[in-house]
PADO-69739 format. One record per atom (N, C-alpha, C): residue in one letter; x, y, z. Coordinates in steps of 0.02 Angstrom, whole numbers, plus 50000, padded with zeros to 5 digits. Atoms other than C-alpha are relative to their C-alpha. Layout:
PADO-69739
aXYZ...
//
This chain:
PADO-69739
m499424999549956m521264707048740m499845004650058n500074995649942n521444715648908n500405006349987k499654993950021k521834733548857k500395003150057s499644996949943s522424737949032s500684997050011v499375003549987v523844725449029v500555002749955l499394997850033l525484733348981l499905005349946s500094995250054s524684746248864s500435006250012l499594994149985l525524760848953l500744998349995a499305002050004a527134751148966a500244999449928m499825000750071m527124747148781m500095006849968l499954993350028l526804765248737l500655003350022a499384997149975a528224770948849a500614996949968l499445003550031l529364757648776l500115002649929c499934997950070c528994762748597c500265007149995l499794993050004l529174781248627l500715000850028g499354999449970g530684778948737g500554997149958a499505003350042a531564767848611a499995002749929c500134997650069c531134778848462c500645001249961s499384998950037s532964781648420s500334993449982n499685006450011n533324762948412n499564995549957t500355005150037t532844749248291t500274993450024g499765006449976g532924732148370g499634997850061s500335003049943s532524722448525s500035004650060g500014996549937g532004730848684g500174995150056p499835004549944p532284723548857p499484994650007g500475005449984g531504707048905g499644997449939n500405002850054n530074701348796n499715005449955n500254994550041n529804718148709n500465001249941v499624998850061v530354721548531v499695006049965v500234994350039v530234737748432v500375000049933l499704999850066l530544738248244l499775006449965s500154993750034s530644754548146s500104999249925s499924999850073s530474758247961s500655003449983p499364996950019p532004764247863p500065007350016d499944992949984d531574782647888d499775001650071g500194999149930g530974779948067g499305002550013s500674997149990s529214786448038s499494994950023v500475005449981v528344769648065v500354995250047r499725004749950r528614758348215r499474995050020v500435005249973v527884742048274v500344997150061s499745003049939s528104735648450s499644993450013v500295006649985v527814717448501v500234998150070s499845002149932s527734710748678s499564994150019l500435005249970l527024696648784l499685003050062n500344997449941n525714701248912n500094995250059a499915003949939a525554693949087a499824992749991e500205007050012e524734678149017e500444996749946g499585002750053g526104675748888g499675000049932a500324999350065a524964680948745a500345005649961p499654994850038p525814690748605p499535005749981e500364993950018e525244708648571e500455004549958y499614995350039y525784722348453y499645006749999q500284993350007q525524740948426q500385003649944v499714996550057v525844752248276v499995007550014f499944992849991f526454770348282f500225003249934h499794996150058h526644783548146h500175007050023d499764993549978d527674799148179d499865001150075g500084999649928g527544795348365g499294999350024r500715000749980r525634793748364r499804992749997a500265006849999a524774777648410a499464999349947v500495001350052v523854771348256v499504994750024l500415005349970l523194755648343l500134999850074e499915001949930e522894751948525e500344993250002p499705006749996p523824736448588p499504994849975s500435004750035s523114722448480s500294992950005d499815007049989d523164703548486d500374996949940l499715004750047l524294691548396l499864992950026g500095006949978g524214672748404g499604995949951i500325004550048i523624657648309i499974993050031r500075006849973r523054639848343r499944995149943l500065005750045l523354624148244l499644994450038q500385005349967q522414608148279q500414996750056n499595003549951n523874600748375n500525004450034a499534995449968a524784616348433a499685006850007a500314993549987a524134632248514a500545005150015f499534994549990f525084648748508f499605006350017e500444994649980e523844659948597e500215003250066q499754997449937q524554661748773q500504995050027g499485004349972g525904654348882g500614999549956l499425000050044l527204658948753l500615003250033s499384996749981s529014663648782s500365002049937l499624997650057l530114673748665l500684996750001a499375003850002a531534661948618a500565004249972s499484995850030s532474674348508s499685005349956a500194994850046a532344690148407a500615001649957s499444998650044s533454692348255s500175007450000e499824993050010e534394708348224e499605002749940p500364997250058p533394719948110p500465000249939a499625000150063a533934718547929a499615003749947l500334996450054l533574729547780l499854995249943v500225004050057v532574720747644v499875004849942e500114995950059e532634728247470e499794995649941d500235003750058d531774722947310d499875005049944h500134995950059h531594729747135h499644995649949y500405004150046y530254723547015y499555004549959e500454996350044e529054728846878e499304997050002m500705002150002m527154728046872m499675002849937h500344997850061h526074728946716h499245000650010q500714999449987q524374729646801q499875005050056g500084995649942g524574743946921g500165007249986k499924992750003k524864762146958k500725002049991q499294998450005q526764760946947q500364994149968l499665005350037l527824751146824l500624997650037d499365001749970d529514751646910d499975001450075i500114999449927i529484748447098i500644998050037h499435001449956h530884749247226h499734999850071y500285001349933y530424742047396y500564999750051r499535000149944r531354744947560r499614999250065a500315001049934a530884738647733a500514997050047n499625003649949n531674733147894n499614993950022e500315006349982e531324715147942e500304997250063q499765003249939q531444705948106q499604993650010t500325006549989t531064687848149t499974998550074l500095001649930l530344683748319l499814992650006r500125007249991r530414665648374r499724998850070f500345001449938f529194660248508f499954992450010a500145007049984a528894643748596a499414999750048n500555000849953n527314637748681n500224995750059a499825003749939a527254628248845a500274993049984d499755006650020d527604611948751d500645000449960g499384999150037g529134619348667g499925000249925e500124999850072e528314620048496e500125007049973p499784993450024p528954634248385p499475003649958l500374995550043l528054648948307l500455005849983v499624994250022v528904662348204v499515005549979i500364994250025i528164679748182i500515004449965r499544996050039r529044688948043r499705007049992l500224993150002l528904708048052l500335003749943r499714995350048r529154720947915r499745007050018a500194993049991a529154739747940a500295004049942s499804995750055s529204750547784s499755007050014d500194993049987d528964769247772d499255001249989d500724999350010d527154766247720d499594995350043g500405004249957g526654753647852g500364994050029v499765005949963v526854737347946v499684993849971a500275006550020a526634719247896a500294994650044f499755005849963f526784702847987f499664993749975r500315006450017r526474684547955r500234994750050y499855005749956y526464668348053y500334994649958e499655005350035e527694654848004e500044993950046f500025006249963f527624636648057f500564995549975p499435004050023p529334628248044p499914992650018g500005007049982g529684609748053g499574995649956e500375004950039e528974594047976e499364997950035g500625002549971g527304585648004g499395003749975t500624997050024t525504589147959t499785005550047k500234994249962k524864606048014k499335002249971r500674997950022r523034611148007r499785006150040f500234993749969f522414628748043f499344998850037e500635000349963e521054630748174e499725006950016k500244993549979k520964648848232k500565005149997e499524994649997e521834665648216e499755005450047n500194995049950n521824678448357n500145007249978t499794993350021t522484693348258t499435005050005s500494994749996s521574709348298s500325006749981f499804993250017f521664727648247f499565004650043d500394996549950d521114738448394d500075007649990f500004992950014f520644756248346f499725004050058p500304995649950p520294770848463p499265001049986a500734999350007a518444773848493a499825005949954s500154994250041s518564790348398s500104998749925a499855001450069a519104781948235a499374998949959k500545001250047k517984780948081k500234994749949a499845005550045a517874766947954a499625000749934w500315000650066w517494764547768w500074992749981m499955007250005m517064746347743m499454997249955q500475003650042q516184734247626q499804993450033r500235006349972r515114720147692r500214994249956m499845006250037m515594702447642m499344996649981q500605003650021q514294692947541q499984993050030v500115006649970v513554677147615v500034994749946v499905005350048v514014661047528v499344997349973n500575003250036n512794653547400n499385004349998t500564995550009t511684668947394t500085003549932g499954996250062g511354680747248g499814996049939f500175003150064f511164676247065f500264992849996e499835007150007e511144657247050e500514997750051g499555002149946g512074655747215g500735001649987t499314998550019t513634664147144t500395004250050n499634996449949n514084674247299n500424995150041p499774993149993p515284678647378p500435002349942a499624997350056a516054690247250a500265007150013y499734993449983y516594706247342y499655005549959e500384995550043e515204715847253e499455003750037e500474995949963e514374727247380e500245007250002h499804993149989h514364745947413h500355000650068y499654998749938y515404753447553y499555003650050e500274996049945e514764759147721e500545005250014m499494994849999m515644775947733m499975004450062e499904995749942e516314785547882e499564997950058i500405002649945i515464774348008i500434999450063p499615000949939p515994773348191p500324993150003v499715006649990v517224759448227v499584996250051g500435004149958g516334745148311g499314998849971t500645001350033t514844746048194t499984992949975e500055007050020e514244728348163e499854999549925s500125001150071s514274721947985s499284998049988p500675002250018p512564720447902p499984992749977s499955006950025s513174703347843s500324995550053e499715004849954e513514688247951e500694997749977a499355002050026a515014685147838a500565005050018g499494995349978g515904700647905g500145005649950w499774994450042w516884714347815w500584997749956v499475002150045v518044712647665v500625004350009f499404996150011f519824718347639f499985003049930p499694995649950p520454731347607p499475004050037a500444996049958a519634740947749a500375006450019l499684993549989l519984759547771l499765003250064f500164996849936f520054769047936f500355006850005h499684993749983h520424786647998h500085000050075s499855001149929s521294785548167s500545004950023n499514995449970n522154799248268n500375004149948g499704995950051g522464809748114g500324996349943d499715004150053d523134795348009d499464995949965w500415004750037w522314785247873w500344993150003v499755006849992v522504766447892v499614995349954l500325004950044l522154752847764l500224993050020l499865006949980l522034734847823l499884995349940s500115005050052s522254720447702s500454994050014e499545005749997e523194704247671e500304998949931v499615000550062v524484699947539v500364993349999g499585005850009g525294684347471g499644993550014m500395006149990m524084669847449m500354994049969q499735006450022q524844652547438q499424995149990s500525005050012s523874637347379s499784996350063n500165003849940n523914630047554n499635004050053f500334995849949f523044644547643f499355002949972h500634996850017h521304651947644h500085007650000a500034992749995a520884670347618a499585002050059s500334997849939s520254680447765s499605006349988r500374993749998r519114694947806r499975002250073l500094997849931l518614704447964l499334997550026q500625002649970q517324697348082q499465005450004p500544995050001p515604705748086p499975004250063q500014996249938q515744711048269q500705002750015s499374996949982s517094723048326s499895004250063p500164996349939p516704727648507p500545005150018e499554994549981e517464744348558e500535001449947g499544998450055g518294745748387g500564995149990e499485005150009e519334729748397e499764994949948y500185004450056y519224720548231y500454993850002r499635006349999r519744702348217r499954996649932i499995003950062i520234691248073i499424995050000g500555004850009g518744681248008g500184994949947l499855005750043l518684665047910l499474999249946p500505001650050p517824659147751p499434996050031m500585003749977m516074652247777m500024992849973e500095006750027e515644633947756e499705000549930g500254999850068g515364631047571g500445004049953e499564996150043e516714642847507e500594995849977v499485004950017v517674628347433v499904997549928f500025003950061f518094619847270f499674993350017t500375006149988t517024604247253t500454994650031g499625005149965g517654591547379g500635002550033g499374997449974g519034603247436g499945002550072e499964997849931e519574610347603e499875007550006r500164993049987r519054626847682r500585003750032l499494996649961l520504630847799l500704997549983a499315001350018a522394631047783a500254993450029h499685006249977h523394615047798h500594998449956d499435002150040d525034607747741d500414995050041t499505004049966t526404595447782t500665003649993g499384996350002g528064603147826g499895007450016a500024992949984a528454621547849a499545003749952f500404995550042f527204634347787f499855006350039h500124993649967h526594651847827h499345003049978s500614996450016s525084663147829s500155005549949p499894993850038p524824677947711p500265005550047w499824994249961w525524694547768w499375003850020r500504995249978r524334705047873r500315006949993t499694993550016t524634722847811t499615005750030i500284993949970i524334739547897i500355005949967t499724994250035t524664753947777t499775006350035v500164994249958v524734770747864v500305006449971g499754993550022g524934789247822g499435004449978s500514995950030s524004802347725s499644996049946l500335003350056l522764797847588l500474999449940a499515000450053a524154801947465a500494994250012d499565005649983d525284789647557d499664993349987i500385006350008i523934776147557i499954998349926t500125001450071t523544777747372t500644999049961a499355001050034a525394778247324a500334993650021s499675005949973s525844762947427s499984994249951t499975006250039t526404747247336t500074993950045m499935005549952m526354736347492m499634993749976g500395005750023g525044725347409g500344995549950t499605004450043t526314718947284t500714999250027d499335000649971d527934722347381d500084993550038l499975005849957l527514707847495l499754993649966a500245005850037a526824696247362a500594995849975e499505004550027e527774681247298e500215002549930p499794998050068p528844686047146p499744995349947s500285003850056s528364679746975s500264992849998v499825007050009v528344660946953v499984998049926i500035001350072i528174662546764i500685001949969a499334998950026a529834660646676a500025005049943d500014995650058d529354669846517d499305002949994a500654996750002a527924682446524a499965005049943d500004995350056d528274691046357d499335000249965f500665000150032f526534685946298f499505004650034v500454995749962v525744697346429v500015007049971e500064993350029e525124713346347e499385003450027p500574996249975p524014725246445p499675003949943g500324996250052g522734734846345g499275001450013m500714998249999m520994741446310m499614994849959a500415005050035a519544730546251a499305002749988s500724999050012s517844732246170s499644994050030w500375005249963w516474722246256w499265001249991s500714999050016s514684719646200s499544998650059w500475002349950w513924711046351w499845005450052g500114994949948g514114726046467g499355003749993l500634996550012l512634734946387l499494995749962l500465003750044l511894722946259l499834993050025k500155006349965k511934707246370k500024993949954d499925006650031d511674689146314d499875000149924e500205000050070e510854693146147e500555002549953s499474997250043s512444701646086s500534994949982i499475004950012i513484685746084i499824996049938t500105003150065t513284681945900t500615001549956y499434999150045y514534680645758y500015007249973d500014993550033d513964696645672d500135005850049i499904994649952i513904707345829i500725000150025q499305000249977q515614701345887q500475002549945k499604997250054k516324705245715k499955007650000w500104992749994w515574722745734w500445002850055y499594997649944y516464724445902y500744999449985i499305000450022i518104718645825i500185006049957d499904994150041d517944732345695d500045006350044y500014994449952y517554744445837y500675000550037a499355000049965a519114739345934a500555002349953a499484998150048a520174741145777a499975007549986d500074992850013d519464758545742d500255004250059m499794996349941m519854763745921m500734998550020d499305002049985d521624756245915d500054996350066w499995004049939w521164744846060w500274993149985e499655006350010e522074728646085e499544993949997y500395006149990y520634716746125y499255001049989t500725000549995t518824711646107t499844994050044l500215005349954l518024701446246l499344997249976v500605003550020v516744688446190v499744996350061d500255002349935d515634684146337d499594993549994v500345006449986v514404670446390v499694996749939n500355004350049n513744656246282n500285000549929w499714999750067w514924659346137w500074993049970d499925006850027d515174640546122d499354997549968q500645001950028q513304638546089q499805004549941n500264995250049n512934654345990n500465000949940i499524999250054i514514654845885i500344993449983g499675006450009g515414638345910g500755000849985y499284999850007y517244633845899y500215001449928e499804999250070e517314633145708e499945007249978r500094993050020r516584650345680r500405004750045m499564996049958m517564656945829m500705000349971q499354999750033q519144652045736q500005005249945a500054994950052a518534662845593a500025007050030l499984993549967l518254677245714l500715001750025v499314998949977v519994674945789v500435002249942d499594998350058d520764675445616d499835007049974y500214993350023y519734690745567y500285005350047a499734995249951a520234699645728a500755000949991a499284999550010a522064695545698a500175004249940s499884995950060s521944703445525s499915007450016k500114993149978k521374719245617k500465001950058e499544999149943e522754717545749e499615000850066v500405000449939v521454713845883v500034992950027g500005006749969g521584699246005g499334998650032l500645001949970l520084689546069l500104996950069i500045002749933i519694685346251i499334996450006l500615004049998l518414671546283l499794998550072w500305000949933w517254669246434w499924992550016y500135006849975y517134653246540y499675000350068n500305001149934n516074647646688n500484995750040s499565004149958s517184641446829s499674993550020a500415006049988a515764628846860a500114996950069g500005003249935g515784616047000g499315000750032d500674999949969d514314613247118d499905006050045w500084994049959w514604630047203w499545005149967n500494995550030n513484638847077n499574996249950t500455003050048t512014634846965t499915004449938a500034995650058a512344648346835a500004995849936p500075004350059p511794640946668p500475001649943y499604997750056y513044650346561y500564995149983t499485004550024t514294640646456t500525004149961p499785006749985p515644634946421p500044998750076r500025002049930r515474625746587r500354993350007d499695006349981d516464611846670d500664998549962k499395001550037k517944613146550k500645001650038l499414997949963l519114620546680l500094996550067l500015002849932l518754609546830l500594995450015t499445004449988t520114596546810t500615002549961r499394997850034r521914599546762r500034997349929e499975003150066e521774587546617e499555003749950s500454996750047s520234595646539s500185007449991r499804992950003r520854613246580r500585001049951r499414999350043r522514610746494r499834998349928a500215001650068a521694602646344a499635005949969e500374994250025e520524617646327e500485005849986f499534994450009f521934630146349f500464998749939a499605001750059a522984620946219a499615001449936r500424998750058r521534622046098r499945007549986l500044992750009l521344640746129l500655002849973q499364997650024q523194643646104q500094998549926a499945001950070a523164634245939a499555004349956m500464995750037m521674644945885m500265007149993g499764993250000g522604660945924g499645004550049v500344996149948v521514666446071v500525002850048r499504996749958r522424678746184r499874999350075g500135000349929g521544676446350g499324997250016v500645002649976v520104670046455v499745004350057k500344997049944k518844677746572k499634994350035v500295005549962v518354665246708v499565002950055d500514996849959d516784668946809d499724995150053f500415003649950f515784663446964f500424995250042f499585004149956f517094657147088f499664998550066p500355002249939p516654648447252p500135003950063g499884996249938g517404660547378g500734999850020d499344998849972d518914661147492d500314994150036g499715005849967g519204643547557g500674998149969q499345002050024q520934635747539q499974996849932s500045003450065s520404624647395s499805004849945a500184994950050a519634639647306a500615004149981i499394996150014i521244649647323i500484995849957a499575004450041a522204634647254a499754999749928y500295000250066y521004634247106y500195006249960y499794993950034y521384652447063y500724999249974r499295000650019r523244648747061r500104994649947d499945005350050d523054632546963d499795002449931l500234997250063l522064641546829l500525004649969l499504995250025l523374655146815l500634996549975q499405003550021q524824643046806q499884996349934d500135003750062d524014632146673d499905004849941a500094995050054a523474647546573a500685002749977a499344997450018a525264654046579a500384995049956d499665005150039d525904637546511d499795000249926f500244999550068f524854640846356f499935007349977e499944992950019e525224659546348e499325003449994l500664996949997l523474665046396l499985004850059m500134995249946m523064680546497m499324998350032v500585002049962v521714679046630v499675006050034n500414995149964n520304689846699n499524995950043h500455003649954h519444682646854h499405004550017h500624996349984h517624688146879h499614996150052g500375003349947g516394684547018g500494996850049s499405002849970s517974682447118s500185003350066t499704997149941t518954685847275t500455005849981l499544994550010l520184700247295l500684997249976p499365002750025p521854698147202p500534998750054r499515000849947r522934700647358r500724999149975g499325000150025g524504703247254g500154994449952i499865005750043i524304687747145i500225002149931q499804997550065q524584698546991q500765000749994r499275000150003r526424699547038r500264992949991t499805007050003t526584680847061t499854997049932f500205002350067f525654677446898f499875006249957p500094993950039p525934692146780p499464999549946n500545000850048n524624684746662n499325001250031m500634998149968m523284689146791m499915007549989m500054993150023m522744705246708m499555004250045t500474996349960t521284710246817t499524995250034m500525003949967m519954703946937m499425004750015e500584995849988e518194710246961e499985002350073s499994998649927s517944709747150s499745007050015v500254993249992v516914725647138v499285000349976h500674998450023h515134731947123h500085004849941g499794996250057g515464737746947g499455002449955m500464996950046m514644745246795m499414995549981e500555004350019e513614729846753e499425000650049m500534999249950m512664732546916m499625006649990v500344993850015v512294750446864v499474998949947t500485001350054t511414743546710t499394996150024f500555004149975f510304732546818f499535003650049f500374997549942f509754743046967f500055007650005q499994992749992q509244761346988q500365002050064e499654998449938e509884761047167e500755000249989t499285000150015t511614756447103t500195006049957a499864994250042a511514769846969a500025006450041d500014994149957d511074782647102d500625000550044k499415000149956k512554777347210k500665000149961e499385000750039e513804776047067e500495005750012p499514994749990p514584793447090p500404999350065s499645000649936s514994791247275s500404993550003h499645006450002h515484773047248h500645000749959a499414999050042a516664778047108a500535004150036a499534995849962a517454791147222a500274996450061m499765004049944m517684777747356m500534994949979l499605005750021l518524763947256l500765001449997p499274998950003p520244772347230p500335000050069f499714999749933f520474773147420f499964993450038a500045006549966a520124754847460a500124994549949r499955005850045r519774741347330r500575000649950n499534999350056n520894748547194n500685002750020v499354997449978v522354754147302v500574995549977f499455004650014f523404738547276f499894995749937d500145005250048d522544727647148d499615002349939p500394998250060p521904728846968p499264998350010m500725000449987m520014731046965m499625000649934d500385000050062d518874726546820d499315002950012y500644996649991y517524739446849y499605000249935t500294999450067t517174739646659t499655006849992p500284993349998p516934758546647p499765002649932t500094995550057t516314771546525t499404998449956a500605000050042a514554772946457a499785007349993f500154993050011f514154789746378f499265001349985n500694999050022n512374786946319n499534996050044h500475003649958h510914776346379h500264993150017l499765006449973l511114759946473l499644994149970h500375005450033h509954749746360h499544996450050n500495002549953n508814747146509n499535005850016p500454994349990p507274758546510p499825001350072e500174999249930e507074755946697e500565003250041v499434997249964v508774763246743v500265006249963t499724993850027t509394781046717t500665001350035r499344998849971r511234784546743r500035006950032k499934993749964k511594798146871k500675003449984s499344997250013s513444800346833s500015003549932r499944996350063r513894813046699r500564997149958n499515002750046n514984809846549n500725001550019g499324998649977g516494818446625g500264994850049m499815005349953m516504805546764m500144993549961q499895006150038q516334791346639q500665000249961l499374999450036l517804797946540l500604999550047a499455000149952a518874799746696a500134993050028m499935006549967m518564782046758m500594995749975p499445004350022p519834773046645p500685002650021v499374997349974v521184784546715v500024999150076v500025000549927v520644784746898v500034992750022f500005007149984f520324765946901f500584996549964v499425003450027v521814754446873v499834992749985s500125006950021s521694738046777s500474998249944g499555002150053g522864727946667g499654999349933q500434999750059q521434726246543q499405004250019t500574995649987t520104739746534t499474998649947h500545001750046h518454734146457h499505005749998i500454994350008i517464748946391i499314997549982v500675002750012v515594745946398v499615003749947e500374996350050e515044759346275e499984996149933t500095003650062t514374752246111t500335003749941p499714996650058p515094755945938p499595006049977d500404994350022d513624766845889d499965005450053g499984995049947g513634775346059g500645004049998m499374996550005m515474779446040m500015004749940a500014995850060a515134786545867a499645006650012e500384994049987e513984799545945e500395005350039v499634995249960v515304807846055v500495003849956p499544996150041p516494821345992p500644996149984e499405003450022e518034815745898e500565000850051y499464999149951y519174823046032y499934995250059v500105005149949v518394810946158v500254993349976r499755006350028r518704796146044r500765000049995a499274999550005a520484802346015a500334998850067f499745001049933f520774802846202f500014992550017l500055007149983l520184784746222l500444995649955r499555003850044r521204778946072r500714999850027d499304999349977d522824784946151d500104998150073l499965000949927l522434780146331l500394993650018p499645006049976p523714768346412p499664996950060v500245003249938v523334755946550v500584998450046v499405000949959v525124754446615v500285006950016w499794993449978w525744769146718w500704999750029d499324999549972d527534774246757d499995003150070e500034996349936e527004785146903e499295002250012s500684997749982s525414789646997s500045004050065r500044996349937r524984802247131r499295002850008l500644996949983l523414808047219l500115007550008l499954992749994l523164826847199l499535002650053t500474998249948t521624828547308t499454994850001g500555004749997g520204817847369g499784998650071y500285002349937y519124811047507y499544994149984p500375006150018p518364793547510p499255001249994g500714999450013g516634793747433g499785006949978k500194993150017k516684812347395k500335002449935h499684998350063h517994815947262h500694996949998a499335002950009a519624809347191a500305002949937v499644997450057v520894817547075v500704997050000f499355003350006f522414807747015f500385002749940a499554998850055a523904811646907a500374993649986r499645006150019r524634797046811r500425001649938r499534998650054r526144797546697r500144993749960s499785005350046s526494786646545s500525003149954g499464996850038g528174790846469g500075007350019e499964992849988e528254809746450e499325003350007r500684997250001r526374811846451r499674999150068w500375000149937w525374816246607w499255000049986y500735000150002y523544811746625y499755002150069i500324997849938i522554821046759i499264998449993a500715001850004a520814814446798a499695000450068g500354999249936g519524817846932g499274998349996l500715001849992l517814812246994l499705004150056n500384996849946n516524821847096n499444995350020g500505004949978g515524809247196g499405003050035e500534996849962e514364822047274e499475003249954d500574997150036d512724830247224d500065007549989e499894992850006e513444847847231e500625001249957p499404998450037p514724856447118p500614999850046k499395000549961k516524853947176k500535004549968s499484995450024s517794868147158s500684997250020l499335002849989l519604862447142l500525005149983e499404996250015e521254871547150e500584995149998l499495005250009l522574859847080l500685003249984d499324997850014d524444862647082d500314994949952l499735004450050l525094855046921l500715001949981s499324997750016s526834862546931s500474994149987f499585005950010f527574844846935f500024998049926v500025001750070v527064843246752v500555003749961g499524995850035g528294856946703g499665005249957d500264994750044d528084870446573d499674996749940a500355003650053a526754862446465a499295002749992e500694998350016e525114865946381e499614993649992g500395006150003g523724853246396g499305001249975t500694999850022t521984849046339t499564997150055l500465002149948l520574847746466l499324998549969i500675001950020i518944838546434i499584999150063t500435000549942t517534840446558t499275000049977d500715000250016d515644840446567d499775006449968g500334994250029g514634852046457g499425002250044n500564997449961n513084861146514n499464994850011e500505005449993e512004845646488e500354993750024p499685005849970p512314829146578p500354995349951r499715004750047r512744819546419r500435003549948t499584996250046t513874832546339t500695001250029f499314998549981f515704837646344f500165007149980e499684994050027e516724853246326e500754999150006q499285000750003q518564854946284q500325007049998r499644993750003r519814868846314r500744998850014t499295000349987t521674872146323t500165002850069v499814997749933v522474874046495v500764999850005e499294999849986e524214877846561e500164996050062a499775003249938a525184867346685a500165005450052g499924995149946g525374875746853g499365000150040p500644999649964p523914881846958p499414999249951l500595001150042l522274875546885l499385000150044e500634999649964e520574880546950e499444997649954l500585002250038l519024871546891l499464997750048t500575002249961t517304866946954t499684994049966l500315006150027l516634849346931l499255000250013a500725000649992a514784846946902a499834994550049p500205005649958p513824836047024p500034993549962a499925006550032a514234817846984a500385000549934g499634998850061g515414824646852g500744998350008g499295001449998g517244823446811g500365003549944f499594996950051f518664828546697f500614995849986v499345002650015v520244822946610v500405005749968a499554995250033a521744833146556a500634996349981v499405003350026v523244827846454v500535005349986f499444995550011f524944836546456f500584995949971e499435003450031e526414831946345e500625004450004
//
């Protein structure tokens, strides 16, 4: 966009109209959040191209940035006129989430609908939302007739002084057996805005920025079956980032890459969360704007902890005897589930799997079974394969699992972000719900709020997780800083299946873990997931102190309340999470030097707690009693801690 056009006028308009919520004069509109701290202004420039700007507490978060979109038979990029702007209206919602940092959520935002027309009189609606934690907008295409997406002009223009924390997007059909993209890279941290992505595929959402004293998180929310998922383009000249598209090949076999539909439809919400790091990490915008649940009865959904053999013991562990051992392990730890991974159909078979399901049920443990999403988008040899590709075969398989008493499925190796791929995610979730099965998507895209729409979506990988630590020393070396980065981007809105917690060796003589045991113990509290798969083995867990096992036995995965106590992306993160009357405090030190902390725990009240942190040696613990209130402690390099107050 031409930054010189109307930028000063827009700034003056926004600041001058700061006491008003509603339409400004002419083609300018300003919408404020309920408490007035966040504002978004929208205008048409001299060429009739729509632009917007975001302000927080009177400060410009973004420079004037582009809006606009093009369909194959209708362009809404310039030459537009503002036909009408609705009066701002308060939108309120109340809902519950079982895979996140907050169970009970109350959402409030002001909404305004802007109706534009192009030179041919064709309509475009831009729907705005301003909440106290940020701004969201989406494009809506009213009317009948076939509509096919071609291009989106949306940009996010940051000041040159801003810094970014971003993850490169993986290139389609690369990696293990062509299974990329899977959102499984490390973050580039505190880089100048405008830095080009190392990947031709661009940058993934969520993307974190520090701009004019504010933290800003960009993402998208609310994926429908008729739309593709987006990312940021690899080039961002002068700090102006633009929406990017899935690459050719990111499709379900024979399916479409880009959005299309007949009749009215809309894009996902483009979200701009703004404030302090505490504001960012507390925000629920990623589910506030998602489609409400489409499942009539989700009583079968039960979050929980799981034992999992493949994380450390790999393919050879998928045998009847070893899985029975892991069921006993889960029962001893009072965990709800055991995940049986790849090739179970070959190594165990359906008949003996029924025996395992029955045995697990006698121990009050549910089984989750792995599947290859298959299709010609990957050549991964793991099975079961091809059983989920068609609705007929998928529903037959899910019916069989339900009759067996299986509780859920883990589906792996998805094709990417094309429209047909997004539709496949939703189809799997809907069919699984019909047969009361919970779902874990691996090798997958970002959830983008789909866990609200389908409450049986317990978690998604979409992360460079623990399994990568077991493969590569470089990943093991980066794990501490990576772990301290994830709560500020990937895991802000969506459940993340990092598969944490290994206290002993990684069963790979070529890789030595850098993170200490205190960090490993903190991960299941700091990281949020509807199902948490612990990678430590039964015999490895038996080696740690009983007080560590007791902590993991009682650990919830559903939180009533969460708050960031202190942190900085890639350096450290300390969170407080409440379950009922019990507070869990957990922290990670992502740096190579000791980290001294002064925590104010007065919000806990008058309580005594138990703190577990690293011992003098990297693979040891120590425990002591602490009081709520001011707490001073020093975290070891790559270390961490947990504390529990009741």
